[in-house]
N, C-alpha and C positions, 0 to 999 in steps of 0.2 A: 384748447385756448388757455392762455395764461390768466390766472386769477390775480387781479390787481387790488382786491378789496383791502388787504392790510395796508398797502401804500395809500389807497384812497382815503382810508379812515384817518390818516395822519395829515391830510390836507385841509384847507379852510372851507371846503364846500362850494367854492366857486366852480364855474364851468370849465371843462376842457374843450377848447376849440380844436377841431380836426379839419385840416385843409388838405384836400386831395384824397379822393375815395377810390383809388385803385385797390388792388388786392391787399397790400400792406396797410394802407390808410383805412380801408373799410374794416379790416381785422382789428386795428387799433381802436377805432370808434366803438365797435361791438364789444371788445374786451373791456373797455372803460365803462360802457353802459351796463354790461352784465355784472360788473364789480361794484355798481352802486354810484358811479360818477354821473354828474350832470354833463351831458355831451351836446355840443353844438357842432353839427357836421355840415361841411360845405365842399362843393366841387364846382369849378367854373364850367365844367362840362355837364350838360343836362343828363347824359347817360349815367354819370357818376351819382348825381343827386337821386335819380330814379332807383338805383341800387340801394342807396341809403334808406329811402322811404320804404322799400320792400323789406328792409331789415328792421324796420320799426324805429329808426333813428330820427331825432328832431333836426330838421334843417333850419339853419340860421345863416343868412347871408353875411359872411365875415367881412365883406367889403364895407358893410354898414352895420356895425354892432357896437354894443356897450362894452368896451374893453375893461371897465372897472369891475364887471361881473365875471371876468375871465381870469383863471389862475395860470393856465399853460396853453400854448399853441403847439399842437402836435402836427408837424408839417411833413408831407411827402418829400423824400429826398430829391425827387425829380423836379421840384418847384424851385426856381432860383431864389437863393437867400441873399446873394450879393451881385454876381455877374450873370448875364450881361446887364440886366436891370432887375433889382429886387422886386418880387411880387408885392403889389400894394398892401396885401394883408400882412406880409412880413414886415414891411415898413411901418405900418400902423402899430403892430405888436411891439416892435422895438421902441417906438415913441412913447408907448404906454408902460414900458418896463416889464413887459410880459416875456417870460422865458420861452424860447423856441427850441423844440427838441424833435427827435424822430422816435419811431416805435422801439428801436434798439435801447434807447435810454429808459423807456418804460419797462422793458424786460429786466434790465439791471435793477430798477427800483423794486420790482416784484420778487426778484430772486438774488439779493445782494450777497448771500452766503456762498453761492456757486462759484466755481472757477471760470473765468472768462478768458478765452484765447481769441485775439483779433488778428486778422490777416488782411493786409492791404498791399498795394503795388499796382503798377500798370499792367503787368502780365504775370500769369502763373498763379494768381491768388485762388482761383477756383480749384485747380488741381491740388494746390497745397492744402487748402481747407479740407477738401475731401480726403486727401491722404492722411492728414492728422486725425480726422474723425475715424477713418477706417482703422488706423493703427490702434488708437485708444479703445475702440469698440472690440477689436480682436483680442486685446489684452484684458477685456472684462470690465472696462470702466463704463460708467453711466454717462452717455454722451448725447448731446443734441446739436445738430449742425444746421446752419441756415444763415439768415441775414440777407446779404446781397445775392447769395447763392440759393436759389430755389425757395425754401420755406420762409415766409415772413417771421420775424422774431417772435411775435405774440401768438403764432400758431404752434410754437415749439412746446414740448412738455415742461412742466414745472420741475426744476431741479433744486436739490438742497445742497448742503456743503460737500456732499460726496460726488456731485455731478459736475460735468464740464460742458460749457457752451463753447462751440467752435464756430466763429462767425466771420464770414467774408465781409469786409467793410469797404464800401466805396468812399471816394472822397466826399461825395454829397452827404452820406450818412455821418461821416466823421465831423463834418461841419455842424452837425445837429446833436452833439453830445454835451452834457454839462457836468455830470457826476460820475459816469462810468469810468472806472480805472481798470484797464486790462491787466490781469495778472501776468499774461504773456502777450506781448505785442510784436507782430512780425511785419517788417517793412521790406518787401521783396526787391523791388527795383523801380526805376522811374524812366519813362520816356515821354515826350510831349503827347498829351492826350487831354481831351475835355477842356482845352484852353478857353473856349468860349464861356465856360461856366466859372472859370477861376481867373480870368483876366490875362494871365501869362504863366510861364513855367514856374516862376517863383510863387505865384498864388496857388498853383496846383500842388507844389511840394509842401507849402504851408498847410494846406488842407490835409494832405496825407500825414503830416507830422502830428496832427491832433491825436493820432493813435497812442502817442507816448504821454499825453497830458495826464496828470494826476498819478502817474506811476511813482512808486517809492523804491527804496533799496530792497524791499521784499519782492519786487516784481522784476521781470526780465524783458529786455528789448533785444530782439533778434533782427539784424539788419544786413541786407545783401551788400556785397562789395564788388559787384560785377558791372557797375556803371558809375560814372563820375558823380552824378547827382546823389546817388545813395551813399557813396563813400564820404561825401561832404556831410550828409546827414549823420552818418555814424560818428564822424569826428566831433560834431557839435553835441550830440547826445552823450557820447562817451566823456567829453570834457566836463559836463555838468556834474558827474559823479553822483547823481541822485537815483540812478537805477542800474541794475546789472546789465551790461551790454555784451552781446555775443555776436561777432561778425561771422558771416557765412559766405561761401562761394561755391559755384557749380563748376569752376574751371581753373581756379588759381590757388596755389598753396599760400596760406596766410601765416603770419607770425603766431597767431593763436586763433581759436574759434573752431568751426566745423567746416570742412571744405572737401572738394572732390578733385583728385588729380588722376588723369588717365583712367577715369571711371571708378577709382577707389575712394570710397567714403571714409574720411579720416576725422576722428574726434580728437581735437587738441584743446577742448574746452572743459570737458568733464574727466578727461584722462590725459596722458602724455602721448600724443601722436599715435593713438590707437586705431589700427585699420579695422573698420567695422564691417564693410561688405564691398563686394564687387558689383557695382550698379550696372555694369555691362551685361550681367547675367539676368537682370530684371527687365524683361522685354517691354513692359508697359511704362517704363520710365526712361525713354530714350533721349539722348541729346543733352547738351550742357544746361539748357533751361530746366529740364526735368531733374538734372543732377542738383541744381540749386534748390528746386522744390524739395528734393529728398533731404538735402542738408538742413533746410529749414524745418521740415517735419521731424527729423531726428532730434534737432535741438529743442523744439517745442515739447516733444514727448519726453525727452530726458528731463526737461525742466519741471514736468509734473510727476516725476518719480518713476517712469518706466525704465526698465533695464534694456541693455543693448539687444539681447536676443529677442525680447518681446517686440521691439521695434522692427527688427529685420523680418521676423515672421509676418508682421503686418504689411510691410513693404512688399514682400514676395507674393502675398495674396491680394494685393490691391488690383481691382479690376480696371482701373482707369476711368476716365469720364467719357461719356458718349460725345462724339463729334469733335473731340480734342485728341488728335493723334490716336484714335481708337483703332486697335487692331481688330479688323473684322474677321479675317481668316488668313491662314497660310495654305496655299494650294500649289503643288508642283514647285516648291521652293520659292514661290512668289508671295510676298506679304501684301495684303490689301489694307490700306490705312485710310480711315475716314477722318479727315481734319477739316470738316465743313465749317467749323467755328472760325477758321482763319479767314476773316472777312476783310483783311487788309494785308499789305505787303509785309509789314513787320511781323504779323502773326505767321504768315506763310514762311518767312525766313527761318523761324524756329523749327518748322518741320523739315524744310529743305536742308537745314544744317544737321539733321539727325540721321540721315540715311545716305546710302550710295546707290548707284544704278537705279535712278528714279525715273519712272514713267509718270509724268506730272500732268494732272488734269487741273486746268486753271480757267478762270473766267466767270463772268456774271455781270453785276453792276459795279463798275470800277470806282475806287476811291481816288482822291487826288494823287497824282504821281504815278498811278498804275503800278507796273512792276519794274520800273527803271532801277530801283534799289536792289534788285535781286540778282543782278548779273554775276556777282561773285560766286553764286551757287550753281551757275550753269555747268561747270565741270562735273558736278554730281548727277546731272540730269541727262538721260539718254535721249528723251524726246518729250515735247510738250503737246498736249491735246487741248485745244482751245474751244470753249463753249460760251454761250450767252452773248449779250450785247457788246461785251468788251472784246470779243474775239479779234475783230479787225484791228483795234488799237493795240492789243497785245502783240499781234503778229508784226506790226510795224515796230514796236519797241524791241522785240526779239531780233528782228532782221535776220541776218545770216549767222548770228551767234549760236544758234541752237536749232536742231531739227524740230519742226512743229507740223501739226496737222489741224486743219479747221474741221471741227466735229459738230458744232452747233448745239447738240444736246448731250446730256450726261450718259444716256444709255449707249450712244454711239461711241463716246469717248472711252467708256469702260471696256467695251468690246475690243476696240482698236488697241488700247493700251495693254490689255490682257494678251491679245494676240502677239503683239511685238515682244512683250516680256517673255512669253512662252517660247517663242522661236529664237530668242537670243541665246548666246552661249554663256551668259553670265549666271552666276549663282547669287542667291540672295537679292533678287530684284524686288523692287517695291512699286506697286501701282498706288500712287498717292493722290487723293483728292485734297488739295489745299488751295482753294480757289483764289485767294488774295482779293476777293470781291464780296460785296453783299449779294444776297440771293434773290433780291426782289424782282429781277427781270423775269425769272422763271418759277420761283418758289416764294411762298409767303414767309418762310423763315429758313435760317440755316439748318435747323433741325430737320425740316422736311427734305431739304436737299441731301443731308446726310443719310436720312432714312432711304431715299431713292437710290443713293449710291450703294447702300447695303443690299437693297433688293436686286440691283443690277449685278452685283458680285455673286449673289446667290444663284442667279440665272446662269452666270458663267460656270459655276461649279456643277450645275445640273446638266449643262449641255457642253459638248466639245466647242472650243473656241474656233470660230470661223471668221475668215477675213470678210469685212464689209467693203463693198465697192465704193470708191470715192464718188 
């Protein structure tokens, strides 16, 4: 747990109010208390308050407190700051001139000498965050990775000037920063998401752009160029001239920057159109979206001083993320891919666009629009295997455009898909779980759904594939 005592000693002795006592909020409250701060902890949920009491924290109802005795409100990013309606505690804090921050801001105040790399965007930020951290670690750098990805900021190790924090940043967290200036800020891409929390797409983009705030000419802004929204952001940031900007693309040749063309990673930012690597040969980085992730990771790692060969060694050894186009195994020339994290059509599109000869397992609890937007990928799909409560609706949306089979459950779908792929004459077939749905109809989480898929695949490997009667 991060030691905040040096920072605490520089404050005025007033209380730190902590609102929201989930994992990150409870960690923040405990870190502050253990570092000598006066802490007022509160959660509107009784279960959260119970955890705080068990941790020995002082509970104070922040809905009715003396704000003159408070220095800072540390608020969980999951609590509305602005839209759709600000939490009453946030409103009161603002009225009383109290700064409102999240735990990532406290990490920066505790370790300001470290290098901070921040990654945001609608899609790909988890893979990019993990890829950057893996490359840096493989090159021998002292790295801590977390933020919105996995480990809360204040559970990370304390790093000095030789260390690098690699932090996935959500729009909610970026709304709650006040001093942190990222040495390297990555803005991957934008598509409409979380609009209920930001009012509209402009509010969402504005929140994401906070990642560039307080950067100077000594810092680097890396911005994706593969969607209209992000290109507009690049133009605006680049025109300011206050920070070094590097454009990246996973699919398009750029006039400058780092980009991928036909799978070739090309550096035209640190060198003159230098061909770095053939990403087609790196199996755990398939598709244009992962090529953008690779371009982003290369640019970030070069920006902190790594050499080309160090970066490529790290990319080639990257194991990928569980449940995100995770290669489970290759058996009889059939790849089994676990993309359980694809809980909506946009996410599934990224997987469907990465492979050919696909035997696609889809279904669960559908999101708005279902799979109507995926029809352009149907030529890549040999057959669909429908599961969960969305199966009937998906069958109607597919209609006669694609062969499909009603399977109900994942174990049946895996067996049928494996059987069909095995008996086809195609090479390099893919059995792909990319549900385009939430998991809650049959599983408590997408992780459990993905784990079940891997168990089903392991059964297929242990036993000969047999046809299941319909």
